[in-house]
C-alpha positions in Angstrom: -195.4 116.4 87.6 -192.0 114.9 86.2 -191.4 114.1 90.1 -195.0 111.8 90.2 -194.1 110.2 86.9 -190.8 109.1 88.2 -192.1 107.9 91.6 -195.4 106.3 90.8 -195.7 106.0 87.3 -192.8 103.8 86.3 -193.9 101.6 89.5 -197.0 101.0 88.0 -195.6 100.1 84.7 -193.0 97.6 86.0 -195.6 96.4 88.0 -198.2 95.8 84.9 -195.5 94.2 83.3 -195.1 91.5 86.1 -198.8 90.7 86.5 -199.5 91.1 82.4 -199.7 87.3 81.4 -202.4 87.0 84.3 -205.0 88.8 81.9 -204.1 86.5 78.9 -204.8 83.1 80.6 -208.6 83.2 80.5 -208.6 83.4 77.1 -206.1 80.5 76.6 -203.7 82.8 75.0 -200.9 81.0 73.0 -197.0 81.0 74.3 -195.9 83.1 71.7 -198.9 85.9 72.4 -198.2 85.8 75.9 -194.1 86.4 74.8 -195.5 89.3 72.6 -197.3 90.9 75.4 -194.7 91.1 77.4 -192.3 92.0 75.3 -194.5 95.0 74.1 -194.9 96.0 78.2 -191.3 95.2 79.0 -189.5 97.4 76.6 -190.9 100.8 77.0 -190.6 99.8 81.0 -186.8 99.5 80.5 -186.7 102.8 78.7 -188.9 104.4 81.5 -186.6 102.9 84.1 -183.3 104.5 82.8 -185.3 107.9 81.9 -187.2 108.5 84.5 -185.5 107.2 87.7 -186.7 108.3 91.2 -184.4 111.3 92.4 -183.0 111.8 95.5 -184.0 115.5 97.4 -182.3 118.3 95.1 -180.8 116.0 92.4 -181.5 116.9 88.7 -182.8 114.4 86.1 -179.6 114.1 84.2 -177.6 113.5 87.6 -180.4 110.7 88.8 -180.1 109.2 85.1 -176.3 109.0 85.1 -176.3 107.6 88.7 -178.8 104.9 87.7 -177.0 103.9 84.6 -173.5 103.9 86.8 -175.4 101.9 89.5 -177.0 99.0 87.1 -173.9 98.7 85.0 -171.9 98.2 88.2 -174.3 95.7 89.6 -173.3 92.0 88.9 -177.0 90.9 89.2 -177.5 92.9 85.9 -174.6 90.8 84.0 -176.2 87.7 85.8 -179.5 88.2 84.1 -177.5 88.9 80.7 -175.9 85.9 80.9 -179.4 84.3 82.0 -180.6 85.8 78.4 -177.9 84.6 76.4 -178.6 81.3 77.8 -182.8 81.5 77.2 -182.0 82.8 73.7 -179.4 80.1 72.2 -182.2 77.7 73.8 -184.9 79.2 72.0 -183.3 79.4 68.8 -182.1 75.6 69.4 -185.5 74.2 68.4 -186.3 70.5 67.3 -186.8 68.2 69.9 -189.6 66.2 68.9 -190.7 62.8 68.0 -189.3 61.1 64.8 -190.1 57.8 63.1 -187.2 55.4 62.4 -188.1 53.7 59.4 -185.3 51.6 59.5 -186.1 49.9 62.6 -190.1 50.7 62.9 -189.8 52.8 65.8 -190.5 56.4 67.1 -187.5 57.9 68.6 -186.7 61.4 70.4 -185.1 63.8 68.0 -182.4 66.0 69.4 -182.3 69.7 69.1 -180.7 71.0 65.9 -177.3 71.6 67.8 -176.9 68.7 70.0 -174.5 70.1 72.3 -176.3 73.2 73.1 -179.6 73.5 75.1 -182.7 73.1 73.3 -186.4 73.2 73.0 -189.3 71.4 71.5 -190.6 73.9 68.9 -192.9 76.4 70.0 -191.6 76.5 73.8 -188.9 79.2 75.1 -190.3 82.4 74.3 -192.2 82.9 77.0 -189.5 81.6 79.5 -187.0 84.4 77.3 -189.1 87.0 78.2 -189.5 86.2 81.6 -185.8 86.6 81.6 -186.1 90.0 80.1 -188.9 91.3 82.1 -187.4 89.7 85.2 -184.0 92.0 84.5 -186.0 95.0 83.7 -188.4 94.9 86.9 -185.6 94.0 89.4 -183.1 96.7 88.4 -186.0 98.8 88.4 -186.7 97.8 91.9 -183.2 97.9 93.0 -181.8 100.8 91.4 -184.6 102.7 89.9 -187.3 103.2 92.7 -187.2 104.6 96.2 -189.0 103.3 99.3 -192.4 105.4 98.4 -192.3 103.9 95.0 -191.3 100.1 95.9 -194.7 100.3 98.1 -196.8 101.6 95.3 -195.3 98.8 93.2 -196.3 96.0 95.5 -199.7 98.1 95.7 -200.2 98.1 92.0 -199.1 94.2 91.4 -201.9 93.3 93.8 -204.3 95.8 92.1 -203.6 94.8 88.9 -203.7 91.1 89.8 -207.4 91.8 91.0 -208.0 93.1 88.0 -206.9 90.0 86.0 -208.8 88.0 89.0 -212.0 89.9 87.8 -211.2 89.5 83.7 -210.9 85.7 84.8 -214.1 85.7 86.7 -215.9 87.1 84.0 -214.5 84.9 81.4 -215.8 82.0 83.7 -219.4 83.4 83.8 -219.2 82.7 80.0 -217.7 79.4 80.3 -214.2 80.1 78.8 -212.4 76.5 78.2 -209.3 78.1 80.1 -211.1 79.3 83.3 -213.3 76.3 83.5 -210.1 74.1 83.4 -208.7 76.5 86.3 -211.4 75.9 88.4 -211.0 72.2 88.5 -207.2 71.7 88.9 -205.7 68.4 88.7 -202.7 66.9 89.5 -202.3 65.7 85.7 -201.6 69.2 84.8 -199.7 70.6 87.8 -199.7 74.3 86.5 -202.0 76.0 88.8 -202.8 79.9 88.1 -203.7 79.9 91.7 -200.4 80.4 93.4 -200.1 83.7 91.4 -203.2 85.1 92.7 -202.0 83.8 96.0 -198.5 85.6 95.7 -200.2 89.1 94.8 -202.4 88.8 97.6 -199.5 88.6 99.6 -198.1 91.5 98.4 -201.4 93.5 99.4 -201.0 92.7 103.2 -198.1 95.0 104.2 -199.5 97.6 101.5 -202.2 98.0 104.0 -200.0 99.5 107.0 -197.7 101.1 104.6 -200.5 103.2 103.0 -201.3 104.3 106.5 -198.1 105.4 107.1 -197.4 106.9 103.8 -201.0 108.9 104.6 -202.4 107.1 101.9 -205.8 106.7 104.0 -208.0 107.2 100.7 -206.5 104.4 99.0 -206.8 101.6 101.7 -210.3 100.4 100.4 -208.5 99.3 97.3 -205.8 97.5 99.1 -208.6 96.0 101.1 -210.8 94.8 97.9 -207.4 93.6 95.9 -206.4 91.5 99.0 -209.9 90.1 99.2 -210.5 89.5 95.2 -206.6 87.9 94.7 -207.6 86.0 97.9 -210.6 84.6 96.4 -208.7 83.6 93.3 -206.3 82.0 95.1 -209.0 79.7 96.5 -210.9 79.0 93.4 -207.8 78.3 91.0 -205.7 76.2 93.7 -206.0 72.6 94.9 -206.5 72.3 98.5 -202.9 71.6 99.2 -202.1 75.1 97.9 -204.9 76.8 99.6 -203.7 75.6 102.8 -199.9 76.7 102.0 -200.8 80.0 101.1 -203.5 80.1 104.3 -200.3 79.8 106.5 -198.2 82.5 104.4 -200.9 84.7 104.7 -201.3 84.3 108.5 -197.4 85.3 108.9 -197.7 88.2 106.8 -200.7 89.4 108.6 -199.1 88.9 112.2 -195.9 90.4 110.9 -197.8 93.2 109.4 -200.1 94.2 112.2 -197.0 93.6 114.7 -195.4 96.3 113.0 -198.4 98.4 112.7 -199.0 98.2 116.4 -195.0 99.2 116.9 -194.7 102.0 114.2 -198.4 103.4 113.8 -200.1 103.4 116.9 -203.4 101.5 118.5 -205.9 103.6 116.2 -204.1 103.3 112.9 -203.2 99.7 114.0 -206.9 99.1 114.7 -207.7 100.1 111.3 -205.2 97.8 109.8 -207.3 94.8 111.5 -210.2 95.9 110.6 -208.9 96.0 106.5 -207.6 92.6 107.2 -211.0 91.3 108.4 -213.0 93.0 105.3 -210.7 91.6 103.0 -211.4 87.9 104.4 -215.2 88.9 104.0 -214.7 90.1 100.2 -213.1 86.6 99.6 -215.1 84.8 101.6 -218.5 86.5 99.8 -216.7 86.2 96.5 -216.0 82.5 96.9 -219.8 81.5 97.8 -221.2 83.6 95.1 -219.0 82.0 92.4 -218.2 78.6 93.1 -220.8 75.6 93.0 -221.7 73.6 96.3 -220.1 70.4 94.7 -216.9 72.1 94.2 -216.8 73.9 97.5 -217.2 70.9 99.2 -214.5 68.8 97.3 -212.2 71.9 97.5 -212.2 72.0 101.6 -212.7 68.3 102.4 -209.3 67.9 103.3 -209.7 70.7 106.2 -212.6 68.8 107.3 -210.7 65.6 107.9 -211.0 64.0 104.6 -207.2 63.9 104.2 -204.7 65.8 102.0 -202.8 64.3 98.9 -205.5 62.2 98.0 -206.1 60.1 94.6 -202.4 58.4 94.9 -200.8 61.4 94.9 -197.4 60.2 96.0 -197.2 56.8 93.7 -198.1 58.9 91.0 -195.4 61.7 92.3 -192.7 58.5 92.7 -193.1 57.3 89.5 -192.7 60.7 87.7 -189.8 61.3 89.4 -188.0 58.4 88.4 -188.8 59.2 84.8 -187.8 62.5 85.0 -184.2 60.9 86.7 -183.9 58.9 83.8 -184.7 62.0 81.6 -181.8 63.9 83.2 -179.2 61.0 83.3 -179.4 60.9 79.7 -178.4 64.8 79.3 -177.5 65.8 83.0 -175.4 68.9 81.4 -177.9 70.9 79.4 -181.4 68.4 80.3 -183.6 66.8 77.4 -185.3 70.2 75.9 -187.6 72.9 77.2 -191.3 71.3 76.8 -190.0 67.9 76.3 -191.1 66.0 79.5 -194.5 64.7 77.7 -192.4 63.2 75.5 -190.0 62.0 78.1 -192.9 60.0 79.5 -193.6 57.9 76.2 -190.3 56.8 75.9 -189.2 56.3 79.3 -192.2 55.3 81.5 -192.0 51.5 82.5 -195.7 49.5 82.7 -195.2 49.8 86.4 -195.1 53.7 86.0 -197.9 53.6 84.0 -200.0 51.9 86.6 -199.7 54.9 89.0 -199.6 57.8 86.6 -202.4 59.4 84.6 -202.8 58.8 81.1 -202.9 62.4 80.2 -200.0 63.6 82.6 -198.3 66.8 81.3 -195.7 67.6 83.9 -193.9 65.9 86.9 -195.3 66.5 90.1 -192.5 68.3 91.5 -191.0 71.6 90.1 -187.3 70.7 91.1 -187.3 67.4 89.0 -188.8 69.5 86.1 -186.1 71.8 86.0 -183.4 69.2 86.3 -184.9 67.3 83.6 -185.5 69.4 80.9 -182.9 72.2 81.7 -180.1 69.6 83.2 -177.4 71.1 85.5 -176.6 74.0 83.4 -180.1 75.4 83.2 -181.2 74.8 86.7 -177.8 76.9 88.1 -178.4 79.8 85.8 -181.8 79.9 86.9 -180.6 79.9 90.7 -178.0 82.0 90.3 -180.2 85.5 90.4 -181.9 84.3 93.4 -178.7 83.2 94.9 -176.7 87.0 94.7 -179.9 88.4 95.9 -179.8 86.1 98.7 -176.1 87.0 99.5 -177.3 91.0 99.3 -180.2 90.8 101.7 -178.0 88.5 104.1 -174.8 90.8 104.1 -177.6 93.8 105.0 -179.5 91.6 107.5 -176.1 90.9 109.2 -174.9 94.6 109.6 -178.1 95.5 111.2 -178.4 92.7 113.9 -176.7 95.3 116.4 -179.2 98.4 115.3 -182.8 96.4 115.4 -184.5 97.2 112.1 -187.6 96.1 110.6 -190.5 96.7 107.9 -193.2 94.5 106.5 -191.3 94.6 103.0 -188.5 92.5 104.4 -190.9 89.5 105.1 -192.7 89.6 102.0 -189.7 88.2 99.5 -188.6 85.9 102.3 -192.1 84.5 102.8 -192.8 84.4 98.7 -189.6 82.4 98.1 -190.5 80.1 100.9 -194.1 79.5 99.5 -192.3 78.7 96.0 -189.7 76.1 97.7 -192.6 74.4 99.4 -195.0 74.4 96.6 -192.6 73.1 94.1 -192.2 70.0 96.0 -195.6 69.1 94.4 -196.5 71.0 91.3 -194.4 73.5 88.8 -196.9 76.5 88.9 -193.8 78.9 89.9 -192.6 78.3 86.6 -195.4 80.7 85.5 -193.9 83.4 83.8 -195.6 85.9 86.1 -194.2 84.1 88.9 -190.7 83.8 87.5 -190.8 87.8 87.1 -192.3 88.2 90.5 -190.5 85.9 93.1 -186.8 87.9 92.1 -188.6 90.9 92.0 -190.2 90.5 95.6 -187.1 89.2 97.0 -185.2 92.5 95.5 -187.8 94.4 97.6 -187.0 92.8 100.7 -183.3 93.3 100.1 -183.7 97.0 99.4 -186.2 97.2 102.6 -183.2 97.0 104.6 -180.7 99.7 105.1 -178.0 99.8 102.2 -174.2 98.8 102.9 -171.8 102.1 102.6 
């Protein structure tokens, strides 16, 4: 029982902590509520990781705990997350950015944070990103040090399963016309913070999980993977604009081809054929759900670009250029620490020119580029700290990859993190969806899964 807990229960808990914000979005949960739920799930997960790590063949539990603690402490990535948490904590405490009325000059001004030389936030912001850093640290350390090969497979399987459950919750909430779900079904670039990409990422997790289940002789659970893939894919299509659907469609094809090719070479013709029909079955589930749940007119509008109407309509590029100009102005005013988390809506009011207002929508909330959004609100310091964990994991991945060039080695998990990262980079040129809390955790966690799929350095 204890080995079962150390192998699978810890992986499931980590997956639930990562996916948890998706369960809250249908109810329009406030940032403080999201951060609180993440905290209550993450802190016990951290204790599980330390107390119940996966054990080697004849290893005693005490020895496994000592080995885990030592491997985490000497891991530079752990201290990178600690530094990132300190940065996020200082920013969370340094609130006060907002609008202020200058009675002497009879004008509105942008009030700086409490300590102007430190990174700041608009009051009410910062808690979710701070807890995302903590959750990412726990999940990534768990994936790197506490989970073995089978447990990592269970982790991505559990992540797609929990995301499918969250999609069902969202669908049921949509049937009751919950405002957050109704708004998410009609994604608009006035608020390019779409929930669809999150479901798309966890759908990608289910793709290599299917041949992995056959390899691990979990044949009875393949049906769950098929349903998870189909439901998450349907949710991605329902809650995403056409451009995002196209991007994730390409990513899904790449992952299916990679996973199927591996299954053919590793599992044989019979099981690879079962994998093929599993993917077909997941596609049928996704199509049936989409047709049954989405109104005809929405379906027509969503897939019109694929039939020749063209992508990026409604003056997308003009609005994107204007918003990028505003973000560049905000960054130049505070190049190192940014204008403050959550301040871009205020920056628009003070920095937009009459020509900019002609191109953008009156209720615009974010720039149509995560890169400009990061650099404007977080500055160079915030952008570097945000990218540093991925950079360190990329270094580990490349070192391991170079080591096996003379001895070919491949599993589908190697491609998962790379495909997700590529999608995140591409998607971030048109929206800010990959700054959602579940994706701030999922991207480094899945990249860690990819790196750990390679043989370790000796």
